[in-house]
C-alpha positions as CSV (number, residue, x, y, z in Angstrom):
1,R,149.9,94.8,55.6
2,P,147.1,92.3,56.2
3,V,145.2,92.7,59.5
4,Q,143.3,89.9,61.2
5,R,140.0,90.8,62.9
6,S,137.4,88.8,64.7
7,V,133.8,89.6,64.1
8,I,130.7,88.3,65.8
9,A,128.0,88.0,63.1
10,W,124.3,87.5,63.9
11,G,121.0,88.9,62.9
12,D,119.8,92.5,63.1
13,V,117.7,93.7,66.0
14,V,114.7,96.0,66.7
15,T,114.3,98.0,69.8
16,L,111.2,99.7,71.1
17,L,110.5,102.3,73.7
18,P,106.7,102.2,74.5
19,Y,105.4,105.7,75.3
20,D,102.0,106.8,76.5
21,P,101.6,110.4,75.5
22,A,98.3,110.8,77.5
23,S,100.0,110.0,80.8
24,D,103.5,111.1,79.7
25,R,104.9,107.7,81.0
26,L,107.1,105.2,79.3
27,L,107.9,101.5,79.8
28,V,111.4,100.1,80.2
29,I,112.3,96.6,81.1
30,E,114.7,95.1,83.6
31,Q,116.5,91.7,83.3
32,V,119.7,90.1,84.5
33,R,122.3,90.0,81.7
34,S,125.3,87.8,81.3
35,G,127.7,90.5,80.3
36,P,127.5,92.4,83.7
37,L,127.6,89.0,85.5
38,A,130.8,88.1,83.7
39,R,132.4,91.4,84.7
40,G,131.4,90.8,88.3
41,D,129.1,93.9,88.3
42,A,127.5,94.3,91.7
43,N,124.2,94.9,89.9
44,P,123.7,92.7,86.8
45,W,120.2,93.9,86.3
46,C,120.0,96.1,83.2
47,I,117.6,98.9,82.3
48,E,116.6,98.2,78.7
49,V,114.1,98.8,76.1
50,V,112.0,96.1,74.5
51,A,114.2,94.3,71.9
52,G,114.5,91.3,69.7
53,L,116.0,89.7,66.6
54,I,114.2,90.3,63.3
55,D,112.7,87.0,62.1
56,S,113.3,86.2,58.4
57,D,109.6,86.6,57.6
58,E,109.2,90.0,59.3
59,N,109.9,93.6,58.7
60,T,111.2,95.9,61.4
61,E,107.7,97.2,62.4
62,E,106.3,93.7,62.7
63,T,109.2,92.7,64.9
64,A,108.6,95.8,67.1
65,R,104.9,94.8,67.5
66,R,105.7,91.1,68.2
67,E,108.4,92.0,70.8
68,A,106.1,94.5,72.5
69,E,103.6,91.7,73.1
70,E,106.1,89.1,74.1
71,E,108.2,91.2,76.4
72,A,105.7,93.7,77.8
73,G,102.2,92.3,77.0
74,L,101.5,95.5,74.9
75,S,99.6,96.2,71.7
76,L,101.0,99.2,70.0
77,G,99.5,102.1,68.2
78,R,101.6,104.3,66.0
79,L,105.4,103.8,65.6
80,E,108.0,106.4,65.1
81,R,111.4,105.3,63.8
82,I,114.3,106.7,65.8
83,G,116.9,105.4,63.3
84,D,119.4,102.6,62.6
85,F,122.8,102.2,64.3
86,Y,125.5,99.7,65.1
87,T,126.0,98.9,68.8
88,T,129.6,97.7,68.8
89,P,130.9,98.1,65.3
90,G,134.4,97.2,66.3
91,F,133.6,93.5,66.6
92,A,129.9,92.9,65.9
93,S,127.8,93.1,62.7
94,E,124.5,93.6,64.6
95,R,122.6,96.7,63.6
96,I,119.6,98.1,65.5
97,T,116.5,99.7,64.1
98,A,115.0,101.7,67.0
99,F,111.4,102.8,67.5
100,V,109.3,104.6,69.9
101,G,105.8,103.1,70.0
102,E,102.5,104.6,71.1
103,A,101.1,102.5,74.0
104,D,98.4,102.7,76.6
105,L,100.3,102.0,79.7
106,S,97.4,102.3,82.1
107,A,97.3,98.6,82.8
108,A,100.9,97.7,81.9
109,G,103.5,96.1,84.1
110,G,104.4,92.7,85.4
111,V,106.8,90.0,84.4
112,H,106.8,88.8,80.8
113,G,108.9,86.9,78.3
114,L,108.9,83.6,76.5
115,E,109.4,80.6,78.8
116,D,111.2,78.6,76.0
117,E,113.7,81.4,75.7
118,G,114.3,81.6,79.4
119,E,113.1,85.1,79.6
120,D,112.3,86.7,82.9
121,I,111.6,90.3,82.0
122,R,110.2,92.8,84.4
123,S,108.3,95.8,83.0
124,V,108.8,99.1,84.8
125,I,106.5,102.1,84.1
126,L,108.2,105.5,84.6
127,P,106.9,109.0,84.4
128,F,109.0,110.9,81.8
129,D,110.7,113.1,84.4
130,E,111.7,110.0,86.5
131,A,113.3,108.4,83.4
132,M,115.3,111.6,82.8
133,A,116.4,111.6,86.4
134,A,117.5,108.0,86.0
135,I,119.7,109.0,83.2
136,A,121.2,111.9,85.3
137,A,121.8,109.4,88.1
138,N,123.7,107.0,85.7
139,A,121.1,104.4,86.4
140,V,120.3,103.6,82.7
141,N,123.1,101.2,81.9
142,T,122.5,100.1,78.3
143,G,123.2,102.0,75.1
144,P,119.9,101.3,73.3
145,A,117.9,102.5,76.3
146,L,120.0,105.7,76.5
147,V,119.6,106.4,72.8
148,S,115.8,105.8,72.9
149,L,115.3,107.9,76.1
150,L,117.4,110.8,74.8
151,W,115.6,110.7,71.5
152,L,112.3,110.8,73.3
153,A,113.5,113.8,75.3
154,A,114.3,115.7,72.1
155,N,111.0,114.7,70.3
156,R,108.5,114.4,73.2
157,D,106.6,117.6,72.6
158,R,106.1,116.8,68.9
159,L,105.0,113.2,69.6
160,R,102.6,114.3,72.3
161,A,101.0,116.8,69.9
162,A,100.8,114.3,67.0
163,W,99.6,111.3,69.0
164,S,97.0,113.2,71.0
165,R,94.9,113.8,68.0
């Protein structure tokens, strides 16, 4: 029999986890999100990775580099593609292409984002072990951040060896 479904359709997204192999630190961002606010979540601040919609004139790597500059004030070195995945395939068409990007985080931090998009994005620099402890403490509350951090945990030694050359 016919089944009626609702789908939210919008553009695809790139996510990026900036990682500094020399210091073994990474950058996540924090911002207030409307979903947790709508649920009445006591803490609507989300731990996220850099992310943004892919513009029609960009490829995924160009988007990752642009968003790193806009949301974290970073220029990236090498990029490693984590993969492509749907976030909520039951009702949304959005597909994420996720990356880890080589970054010098020695002077990173602060508040970033585009004023005309109403962005108020706080950069947080974490040692790798603190990021893993945050996962264990259930403090990382977004799927793309979890995927990226767990991917980094599985590939960290290889990346450090490759990116330290």
